[in-house]
C-alpha positions as CSV (number, residue, x, y, z in Angstrom):
1,M,101.2,-31.9,-57.0
2,S,97.4,-29.4,-58.9
3,R,95.0,-31.7,-58.8
4,R,93.9,-30.1,-62.5
5,I,94.2,-33.6,-64.7
6,V,94.3,-32.9,-68.7
7,D,94.4,-36.3,-71.3
8,F,95.1,-34.7,-74.6
9,H,94.5,-38.1,-76.5
10,V,91.6,-39.4,-76.1
11,H,89.9,-41.4,-79.5
12,P,86.2,-41.7,-79.0
13,L,85.0,-44.3,-80.8
14,I,81.4,-44.3,-80.4
15,K,80.9,-47.6,-83.1
16,E,83.4,-49.6,-79.5
17,I,82.8,-47.3,-77.1
18,S,80.3,-45.1,-75.8
19,E,80.9,-41.1,-74.4
20,K,78.9,-41.7,-70.6
21,E,82.2,-44.9,-70.8
22,I,84.5,-42.1,-71.2
23,L,82.9,-40.0,-69.0
24,K,83.0,-42.5,-66.9
25,E,87.1,-43.9,-67.3
26,M,87.6,-40.3,-67.0
27,K,86.2,-39.7,-63.8
28,R,87.7,-42.8,-62.2
29,A,91.1,-41.8,-62.9
30,N,90.3,-38.3,-61.5
31,V,90.9,-36.3,-65.8
32,D,88.8,-33.0,-64.8
33,L,89.2,-32.6,-69.1
34,A,90.1,-34.8,-72.4
35,V,90.9,-33.4,-76.0
36,L,89.2,-35.6,-78.3
37,L,90.4,-36.7,-81.6
38,A,88.3,-36.9,-84.8
39,L,90.7,-39.4,-87.3
40,D,90.0,-37.8,-91.2
41,V,90.4,-42.0,-92.7
42,D,88.7,-43.6,-95.7
43,S,89.3,-47.3,-96.7
44,S,88.1,-47.2,-100.1
45,L,91.8,-46.1,-100.4
46,L,92.5,-50.2,-99.9
47,H,90.5,-50.4,-103.0
48,E,92.1,-48.8,-105.4
49,K,94.8,-50.5,-107.7
50,A,98.1,-49.2,-107.1
51,K,97.2,-48.7,-103.7
52,R,96.5,-52.3,-102.7
53,R,99.7,-53.8,-105.2
54,E,102.4,-51.4,-103.4
55,I,100.7,-52.6,-99.8
56,L,101.3,-56.5,-100.9
57,E,103.6,-55.9,-102.9
58,K,105.8,-54.7,-98.9
59,L,104.3,-57.1,-97.6
60,L,105.7,-59.8,-99.8
61,N,109.3,-58.2,-99.3
62,L,108.8,-58.1,-95.5
63,Y,108.1,-62.3,-96.2
64,V,104.1,-61.6,-95.5
65,W,102.1,-64.5,-97.0
66,N,98.8,-63.9,-96.5
67,G,98.6,-60.4,-98.3
68,N,94.4,-60.4,-98.2
69,Q,93.9,-61.3,-94.2
70,V,96.2,-58.5,-94.1
71,L,94.7,-56.0,-96.2
72,K,91.2,-57.3,-94.3
73,E,92.7,-56.5,-91.4
74,M,93.4,-53.0,-92.7
75,K,90.5,-52.1,-93.4
76,R,88.8,-53.3,-90.4
77,I,90.7,-50.7,-88.6
78,L,90.1,-47.7,-90.3
79,E,86.0,-48.4,-90.4
80,K,86.7,-48.2,-86.2
81,A,88.8,-45.3,-86.9
82,E,87.1,-42.9,-89.0
83,T,86.1,-41.0,-86.3
84,S,84.2,-37.2,-88.1
85,N,85.1,-34.0,-87.2
86,R,81.0,-33.3,-86.4
87,L,80.9,-35.6,-84.4
88,V,84.0,-34.4,-81.6
89,A,82.2,-31.2,-82.3
90,K,78.7,-32.8,-81.0
91,L,80.9,-34.0,-78.1
92,V,82.4,-31.1,-76.8
93,E,79.1,-29.0,-76.7
94,K,77.2,-31.8,-75.3
95,Y,80.1,-31.2,-72.4
96,P,82.3,-28.1,-72.8
97,D,83.5,-28.7,-69.5
98,K,84.4,-32.2,-69.9
99,F,86.1,-32.5,-74.0
100,I,88.2,-30.3,-76.0
101,G,88.2,-30.7,-79.8
102,F,90.4,-31.3,-82.1
103,G,89.6,-32.1,-85.7
104,S,90.6,-33.8,-88.8
105,V,91.9,-33.6,-92.1
106,N,93.6,-36.1,-95.2
107,P,96.8,-35.1,-96.3
108,S,96.2,-37.8,-99.0
109,R,93.1,-37.5,-100.6
110,K,92.6,-33.4,-103.3
111,L,93.8,-30.9,-102.0
112,E,89.9,-30.0,-102.4
113,H,88.4,-32.1,-99.9
114,V,91.6,-30.5,-97.2
115,K,90.0,-26.9,-98.3
116,E,86.2,-28.2,-97.0
117,K,88.0,-30.0,-94.1
118,L,89.8,-27.3,-92.9
119,K,86.3,-25.0,-93.5
120,E,84.7,-27.2,-91.5
121,I,87.0,-27.1,-88.6
122,E,87.1,-23.2,-88.1
123,K,83.3,-23.5,-88.3
124,L,82.3,-26.0,-85.5
125,G,85.4,-24.7,-83.5
126,L,87.2,-27.1,-82.9
127,S,91.0,-26.2,-81.5
128,G,93.4,-27.9,-83.2
129,I,94.1,-30.5,-86.3
130,K,95.1,-34.5,-85.7
131,L,97.5,-36.0,-88.3
132,I,98.4,-39.6,-88.7
133,P,100.6,-40.6,-91.6
134,T,100.4,-44.2,-91.3
135,L,96.8,-44.1,-91.4
136,Q,95.8,-41.9,-93.6
137,F,98.9,-43.0,-96.9
138,F,101.1,-39.6,-96.4
139,N,104.3,-38.5,-97.1
140,P,104.9,-35.2,-95.2
141,K,107.6,-34.6,-97.6
142,K,105.4,-35.4,-101.0
143,E,102.4,-33.4,-99.7
144,K,104.4,-29.8,-99.4
145,R,100.7,-28.2,-101.0
146,K,98.5,-29.4,-98.6
147,L,100.9,-29.8,-95.3
148,D,101.3,-25.9,-96.4
149,E,97.6,-25.4,-96.6
150,I,96.6,-26.9,-93.2
151,F,100.0,-24.9,-91.6
152,E,99.1,-21.7,-93.2
153,F,95.6,-22.5,-91.0
154,C,97.2,-22.6,-88.2
155,E,98.9,-20.0,-87.8
156,K,96.1,-18.2,-89.1
157,T,93.4,-20.0,-86.9
158,D,95.5,-20.1,-84.0
159,K,95.4,-24.0,-83.4
160,V,97.9,-26.3,-82.2
161,I,98.2,-29.4,-84.8
162,V,98.7,-33.4,-84.0
163,F,100.4,-35.0,-85.5
164,H,101.8,-39.2,-84.5
165,T,104.2,-40.5,-84.7
166,G,106.0,-44.0,-84.7
167,C,104.2,-47.5,-85.8
168,D,100.3,-48.3,-85.3
169,P,98.4,-51.7,-85.1
170,S,98.9,-54.7,-87.2
171,A,100.7,-54.1,-91.3
172,W,101.5,-50.8,-89.6
173,E,104.0,-52.4,-87.0
174,Y,106.3,-52.8,-89.6
175,P,109.0,-50.1,-89.6
176,E,108.4,-49.8,-93.3
177,F,104.7,-48.8,-93.2
178,S,105.2,-45.9,-90.9
179,E,108.2,-45.4,-92.2
180,N,106.6,-41.8,-92.7
181,A,105.5,-40.8,-89.4
182,N,108.9,-40.7,-88.2
183,P,109.6,-36.9,-86.2
184,K,112.7,-36.0,-88.6
185,L,110.0,-35.5,-92.1
186,L,107.9,-32.6,-89.9
187,E,111.5,-30.4,-89.8
188,G,110.5,-28.6,-92.6
189,Y,107.5,-27.3,-91.0
190,V,108.1,-27.1,-87.6
191,K,110.6,-24.8,-89.0
192,R,109.1,-22.7,-91.3
193,F,106.1,-22.4,-89.3
194,R,107.5,-21.4,-86.0
195,N,104.1,-20.1,-84.5
196,V,102.3,-23.5,-85.5
197,Q,101.7,-25.2,-82.4
198,V,103.2,-29.2,-83.3
199,V,102.5,-32.2,-80.8
200,L,104.4,-35.2,-82.0
201,A,102.0,-37.9,-80.2
202,H,103.3,-41.0,-78.5
203,M,106.6,-39.6,-78.7
204,G,108.1,-41.1,-81.6
205,C,108.1,-43.9,-79.8
206,Y,104.6,-45.6,-80.4
207,S,105.5,-49.3,-81.4
208,A,105.1,-52.7,-80.4
209,R,107.8,-54.4,-82.2
210,Y,110.5,-51.7,-81.5
211,P,109.2,-50.0,-78.0
212,G,111.5,-46.4,-78.9
213,I,111.3,-47.0,-82.5
214,W,111.9,-42.7,-83.1
215,F,112.6,-41.5,-79.8
216,E,115.9,-39.9,-80.5
217,E,114.5,-38.5,-84.4
218,A,111.3,-36.4,-81.7
219,L,114.2,-35.5,-78.8
220,N,116.4,-34.0,-81.8
221,L,113.1,-31.8,-82.7
222,G,112.6,-30.7,-80.1
223,R,116.0,-29.5,-77.9
224,R,115.8,-28.1,-81.7
225,Y,112.8,-26.7,-82.2
226,R,110.5,-24.4,-79.1
227,N,106.8,-25.2,-81.0
228,V,107.4,-29.1,-80.9
229,W,106.0,-30.4,-77.7
230,F,105.3,-34.3,-77.6
231,D,101.9,-36.3,-76.0
232,I,103.4,-39.5,-74.1
233,S,99.9,-41.7,-75.4
234,A,100.5,-45.4,-75.8
235,V,103.7,-44.8,-74.3
236,T,103.5,-44.0,-70.5
237,Y,107.0,-46.3,-69.6
238,L,108.8,-43.4,-71.0
239,V,108.3,-41.7,-68.0
240,S,109.0,-44.8,-65.7
241,E,111.6,-46.5,-67.3
242,E,115.3,-44.6,-66.5
243,K,116.7,-44.6,-69.0
244,F,114.0,-42.2,-71.3
245,A,112.8,-40.6,-68.2
246,N,116.5,-39.4,-68.1
247,A,116.9,-38.4,-71.6
248,I,113.8,-36.2,-71.6
249,K,114.7,-34.2,-68.8
250,K,118.6,-33.9,-69.9
251,E,117.6,-33.8,-74.5
252,V,113.9,-31.5,-73.7
253,G,113.5,-31.0,-70.5
254,W,109.7,-31.9,-69.0
255,D,108.0,-28.5,-69.9
256,H,106.8,-29.3,-73.6
257,V,106.0,-33.0,-72.2
258,L,102.1,-34.6,-72.2
259,F,100.4,-36.8,-70.4
260,G,97.5,-38.9,-72.9
261,S,95.8,-42.6,-72.3
262,D,95.1,-43.2,-76.1
263,F,92.1,-44.7,-74.2
264,P,90.0,-46.7,-76.0
265,V,92.6,-48.0,-78.1
266,I,95.1,-50.2,-76.1
267,K,93.9,-53.1,-74.5
268,D,93.5,-53.4,-71.4
269,C,95.2,-50.1,-71.0
270,D,92.6,-47.5,-68.9
271,I,93.6,-44.5,-68.4
272,A,93.5,-44.4,-64.9
273,S,96.8,-47.4,-65.3
274,A,97.9,-44.2,-67.1
275,V,98.0,-41.6,-64.3
276,Y,99.2,-44.1,-61.9
277,E,102.5,-44.8,-63.9
278,V,103.1,-41.2,-63.9
279,K,102.5,-40.1,-60.0
280,T,104.4,-42.8,-59.4
281,S,107.5,-42.4,-61.5
282,N,110.5,-41.9,-59.5
283,F,112.3,-40.1,-62.2
284,L,110.1,-36.7,-61.8
285,S,110.0,-34.2,-59.2
286,E,106.2,-33.5,-57.8
287,V,106.2,-30.5,-59.9
288,E,107.3,-32.6,-62.6
289,K,104.6,-34.8,-62.1
290,A,102.2,-31.3,-62.2
291,K,103.7,-30.2,-65.6
292,V,103.0,-33.6,-67.7
293,L,99.7,-34.2,-66.6
294,G,98.2,-31.2,-66.3
295,S,99.6,-27.8,-66.1
296,N,101.4,-28.0,-69.3
297,A,98.5,-28.8,-71.5
298,A,96.3,-25.9,-70.1
299,R,99.5,-23.4,-71.0
300,L,99.3,-25.0,-74.6
301,L,95.4,-24.7,-75.0
302,G,95.5,-21.0,-74.0
303,L,93.5,-22.6,-70.4
């Protein structure tokens, strides 16, 4: 097995963990390179009357009565998650042999904001774009103009898109709050922009309530379009549970599956344990494990 390991999904949440701690964890897990993801999220959206009303009504329909408390928790998550493009670029500049940086653009903001962020990403020399429809409050089908702008930019500049699929913590654990992160909503884009490589983060499976929630939708997209990739961050059980591993092997194979940890987002789950789960899987060959742990990412990133 190749020794080179690439973690395709790391969040540099400097408010929670220092860059030194990220590097220490990478070293402990024998990870050679980590993709750092920016997050262009905005907690001020929760102060907009229309957005607050929409969220509270949806919570009531789910029989969740402590709506104001949930809003506070959502705000806390957004404030913690916010990670600027400049911060990611600074870390990459400081540790170019350890980090690759992906910027982020929020399609729920005005078109001018989207264009400005794309210019910033290009100027900073970042390698891709992270989109997260849950925390960014956007529906891919309703933000066609802005997503077209993003995909066209990535096509021209040869940048990779990482698109969050599945649920998220707090209210976003309810599918009703995370339905915009269903992989099937991306089909129109991956079909029209065949030269843009799109990574479905969490392979449609991220959910504490319904593990594997949109796994079939993710597989369907990957089976039909070769510009679709998957990372298994926070869902490494996909390689260690027989039904998931066999489905991946049968439907899409292992050539487009990328290792990721989601560090440090998942409590009590470090990078080393995620690497160990891949290395000890009974359902992948040594060659397939090497592909998932590093060589697929190297091929995608042109390393």
